N, C-alpha and C positions, 0 to 999 in steps of 0.2 A: 817473302815478307808476311808478317802476321799483323792483321789489322785488329787492333784491340778496342777501338772506340770509334764510332761515327755517330753523327747526329746532324739534323737538318733544322735550321732556325729560320722561321718566317721573319722578314724584316719590315719595318715601318716603310711606308711609301716615300717619306722625305729622306730616307737614308740613301746615300750615293757613294760613288767611289771615294770621294774625299773623306767621308765619315768612316768607311771601311778602313782606309789607311790610318786614320787617327786612332782608331781602336787597336790595330795591329801594333802600331808604334808604342802606344801605352802598354800594351801587353809585353812587348819585347823589353821596354825600359824596366818593367817590374820584374824581369827574370834574372837580375843580378849579372850572370856571366854573359847575358845577351846585350847589355848596355851598349858596348861599343858598336855592335852590329846594328842596333836600333838607330844610333846616331848616323851611320852611313846610310841607312835606308831612308831615314828622315831628310837627309840632305840630298838624296837622289832626285833629280828632276824627272827622269823617265821611269816612274815606279811601275808602269803598266808592263814594261819589258826590261828586266834587269837581271844581272847576276852579281852577287856580292858575296865575298869570302871574308871571314874574320876568324882565324884560328880554326877550331874544330866546327864552326858554325858556317852555314851556307844558306843565302836566300836566293830563290828563283821566282820570277813572276812572268806570267803570260797573260794576254788579253786578246779578245777576239769575239767571234759570233758563231753560235751553233744554232742553225735553223733561224728562229726569230728571237733567240735569246742572246743578249750580250752577257759576256762573262769576263771575270778576272780571277785568275788562279794564282795563289800565293803558297809557296812551300818553303818551310824551315827545316833544314837538315842539320842534325847534330850527332857527331861521333862521340860516344862516351864508353870508353874502354872496348869491350867486344860488342857493344850495342850500337846500332844506327837508328836514331830516332827520327821520324819525319812528322811534321804537322802540316796538313793541307787545309787551306781555306779557299773554298770555291764560291765566289760571289756571282750570282745569277740575277739578271734583270730582264723582264719582259714587259709588255704593255699592261699586264694585269697583276704582276706579283714580283717580289724580291725575296731572295733568300741567301743564306750563307750555309753551305754544307762544310762540316768540319770532320776530317779524318785524322786519327792520331795512329801512327804505325810504329812498330818496333821490330827489327830483325836482329839475329844474333843474340837474343836475350835468353838466359838460362834460368831466370827466376819465374816463379809463378805469381800472377797478379791476383791476389785474393780480394782486392778492392780497387776502385777507380783511383789511378794515381792523381793525387790532388794537384800537383804542380803541372802535370801535363795537360789536364783538362781546364786550367786557368783561363785559356783563350775563350772557352764557351762562356764562362761567367763574366768575362771582360765585355763581351757583346751585350749580355743582360744587364750588367751594372751600368753600362754607358747608355742604357735606354734605346738601343737599336732594335730590340726584338719586339715584334708585333704579337699581341695577345689576341686569342680568338674566343673560344668558349670559356677557357680558363687562362689566367695570367701565367706566363712563363717567368719564373722567379727563383731566387736562390734561398727562399725561406718557405716554410709549410704554408699551405693554403688552408685556411679555416673553413670547415663545413658547418654553418649554423642553419637554423630553421628558415631564414630568409632565402637560402639557396637550395631548399628541399626540392622544388620543382625542377631545378636545373640538374641536380645530381640524379633525379629520377630518370630524366631523358638520357643523361650520360650512361647510366648503368644499363638501361633497356635498349641502348644502341641508337637512339634517335638523334643524338649528338655525337659524331665521330670525332675523336681527339687526335691530334697529329703525333702525340707522345703517349707512352703507357702512363697510366694513373695508379699510384699506390694509395690505397684507402686504408688509414690506420684508425681503428676504433679505440675508444678510451676504456681503460679498465674500470669496471664497476666500482663504485664507492671510492673513487680516487680521482686525482687530476693528472695521472700519469699514463704513459704508454709502455709497451713492451720493447721498444727500441728508441734510439736517439734520433728523434725526428728532425731536429735542427741540422744535425751533422748529415743525415741522410739527404735532406733537401738541398744542402749546400754542395755536397759531392755529386748529386744527380741533376743539378740545375742545367736546364736545356736538354736533358736526357729523358727525364720523367717528371710528371707532377707528383709532389707528395702532399696528400690531402689528410688532414687530421680532423677527428670528430670534435666538435666544440663541447657538446654535452653528451652523456650516454644515451639520452632519449633520442638523439638524431638517428643513429643506426636503427633503432627500434622502429621508428615511424618510417624511415626509408624502406625497411624491410617489408612493410605492408603495402608499399606501392610499386614494387619492382617485381620482375619476372625471374630474377636469379637471387640465390642466397646472398646475404649481405653480412660481412664480418661484424662481430660484436664482442664486447667484454675483453678488449685487448687484443683480439685477433686482427688480421689484416688481409687484404686481397689486392692483387695486381690485375688491373683491366687493361688489356693491350688493344691497339687500334684495330687489329684484325679479328677481334672478337673473342679471342682466347682469355680465360679467366683463371688465375692461380689463387686459390684460397688457402692461406697458410694459417696454422694454428699459433697459439701463443708460444713464446720461446720457452723451451724446456731445458736449455743448456746454459752455457755462459752468456753474460751480457755482451752484445755485439756480434755474436754468430749469426743471428737472424738478419742483421743489417748486412753482412757480407754475402749471405745467400741471395737476398733481394738484389743487391747491386750486380752481382754476377749474372743473374738471370735477366735482369732488365738490360744490361749492356750487351749481352749476347743477342737478345731480341732486336734491339735498336740497330746494332751493327748489321745483322742479317738483312733487315728491311730496307735500310738506307742504301746499301750497296747495290740493290737491284734498281733503284730509281735514279740515283744521283751519279754525276760524272766523277771520275777520280783524275788526279793529275796526269797519269799516264795516258788516259783516253784523250784529254784536252790537248796534251803535248802532241800526240800522234796526229790528231785532227788538224792542229795548227801547222805542223810540218807539211802535211798533205795539201792544205788549203794555200800555203805560201808557194809550194811547188806548182800548183795548178795556176795561181795567179801570175807567177813568173813566166810560165809557159805561155799563157794568154797575152801577157804584155810583149813577149818575144814574137808571138804570131802577129800581134797587132802592128809591131814595129816592122817586121819583115813584109807584112802584106802590102805595104806602100810601094814595094819595088817589085819589078816584073822578073828580071833575069837573076840568075844566080850570081852572076858577076856584080851586079849592082847591089844585091844583098850583102855580099862579102865586103864590098867597098863601104857600104853604110855601117856595118858592124865594126870595121876597123876605125872608122871615124868616131863612132860612139865610144869605143874602147879608149881612143886617144883623149876624148873629152873627159871621160871619168878618171883617167890616169892623172890628167892635169888638175882636175878638181881635187883629187885626193892629195897630190903633191902640195896644192895651195893651202888645203886645210891643215896638213901636217906642218907646213911652215908657219901658218898662223898660230897654231897651238904651241909650237916651240917659242914663239916670240911673245905669247900672251903674258906669261908670267913676268917677263921683263917689263912689259907694258904697265902692268899693275904696280910693280915695284917703283916704276917712275912716276906713278900717279899720286901726286900730292893730295888729290881729292880724297882718295880711299884711305891713305895712310894718316894724313895729318888734319884734313879739313872736316870730314864727315864720316861717320861710322855707316857701315853697309847695312841696309834694311834687312830684317828677316824674311821678307817676302821673296819667295823663290824666283829666280830669274828664268825666263823663257829661253835665253841663250847666254853663254858666258860673256860677261862684260855688258849686260843690258843696262844695269844701273849706272855704270860709268858713262855709257853712250847717252843716256837720258840727261845726266848732269851737263855733259858737254853741250847738248842741244839747248838746254835752259841757259847756259852761260852765253851761247852765241846769240840767242834771242835777247838776252839782257844787254849784250855788247852793242846790239843794233839800236838799242833805245836808251842807252844811259847817258847820253850827252856828248859833248865835244872831247877832243884830245886832252883837254887841260882839266878834266874832272878826275877825282880820285877813283870813282867807280870804273871808268874807262881803263884807267892804269891797272887796277887790281883784277878786273875781269880778264883783261887780255894777257896779264901775266899768268893767270891760271890756265888760260887756253893754250898758251904757247907750248907747254910741255904735255899737254893732255889733249891729244887729237882723238878722233873716233877710233875704237877698236874695230868696229864694223861688222861684227858677226851676224847682225840682224838684217843686213843689206840683202843677203841671198833670199831671205823669205819674201821681201817685197818684190825683188826681181822675178821669182817664181810666180807670185800672184799676178803680176803685170803680164808676164809672158803667157800664162795660161787662160786668163780671163779677159784681158782687155779687148781682144778681137770681137767678143760678143758671140762667137761661134760655139756650137755644142761641144762640151768637153767629152774626151774619151778616156779609156782606161789608162793610157800613158799619162794623161794630164792629172787624173786622180791620183796616180802613183807618185807624181811629182809634188803635188800638194801634201800628200802624206809624208813624203820624205822630209819636208821642211816643218812638220808638226801639226798639219791639219788631219784630223781623223774623220772619215766618212761614217756617220752614225745613222743615216737614213737616206733612202733613195726612192721615194714614192713620186709625188708630183715634182718635187724639187730635191736636189741634193742638199743635205744638211751636214755641215762640218763643224767640229768643235776644235778649237786650237789649244794644243798642249794639254789636253785632258781637262780644261778649266771651262765649266758650263757657263761661265760669264761671258766668254768669248765664243759665240757660235754664229754661223753665217749660212745663209741658203743661197743656192745657185739654181736658177731655172734649168730644167732639162732641155727646154727649147727657147733659149734666148732670142729676144726680138730683133736686136740690131747691135752695132758696135757701141752706141751710146749706153745701152743697158749694161754691157760688159765693163765699160769704163766707170760706170757708177758703182758697180760691184766692187771693183779695184779700190775706188776712192773710200767707200764704206769700210772695207776690210782694213786698209792701211791706216785709216783715221783711228780705228780702235786699237790696233795692236802695235803701231809703229812708235818708236821713241825718237825718231829723227825728224819729226814735224812739230 
């Protein structure tokens, strides 16, 4: 596989998983042939761990933790004739920083890329145009940055190495006695957005004054220079050939440099996937050891394993049966088809909105008056064919089973909570769980609960926030 483009974008602190998904969906929708795939991904409830196929397009996602960094990895694969394109977006979040690393790969390609492929690098501009990217010394944008006398001190520090930039900086001087440049600065800034800064001299006097204050030669009179984060400087003369050839040379050099430096520091999809598989295997082994450790003899361990297998088999059979009858339940539901349109808010489980309406109707039936009222007749006529689907009941049962005793929870308890949608995101003085990836619904559980009452209080607080059956 040939990696043709990589970059790492620093993100604003307020950007989270939801905003990352919004930008990805917006990018997919703008891709024309990706539209159907974007709709499937947008409707997907489990965006953190999914596999979606639509024609020649495939989406895979992984989430997890590497050391102290939470990550979400998105990969779009696209088969195009003999080419296999892959776009990887790796979102990383730590206590001090957030970033999105983007790798664009192509294998099986027989053409030569003389410039950055505009369509393929659109995802980088999507993050910039959505306002997700954090600017440091210079703004990361898709238009040229103007260097005027008010910024003379800043560029003096940048050129002298006192301010280290995360991306290469292309400094383009103005041609004397004109208002033009030797290359198309607008196009260059657009194509290299998020890959390099394109800085243009506001007046011809700027480079002259900067030259007096710096320790390295500064381009002037239409010349340009590329200042790399590692201290390397390429000073290029004015274009002597056809218009556009200098643009191509700069883009090739910058893209090669960025790709080489990013690959050394940032994870790839392959690395994250391998680590995820290894971590899951280790976790499963630990859960098995924890489960088997409660039994002394081999015979008792085998008996416990058989019992657990039987329980899981029954649970799987019940779920399959419930899924098979679910469509029939919705078709019989006059609420969804005839009375009220389904809300665009994504459900935490299939049938959540239906079950909420049943709860509301049951509460209304209890206070609507006597048998001879019209409300009583209508509400009960709606309830008769519309009973609970009940997919959310298991979540409540697991919460009660794991937490109500008030005892310290173990690895198996955490695995049970994660199975029904609670993700462990922190485990310092307390366990912090987020439900279904939605930061609005987060809960803490003490590592050393005081008594049964505290456990029951935890259960009550959690169910009150997420249940549609109360």
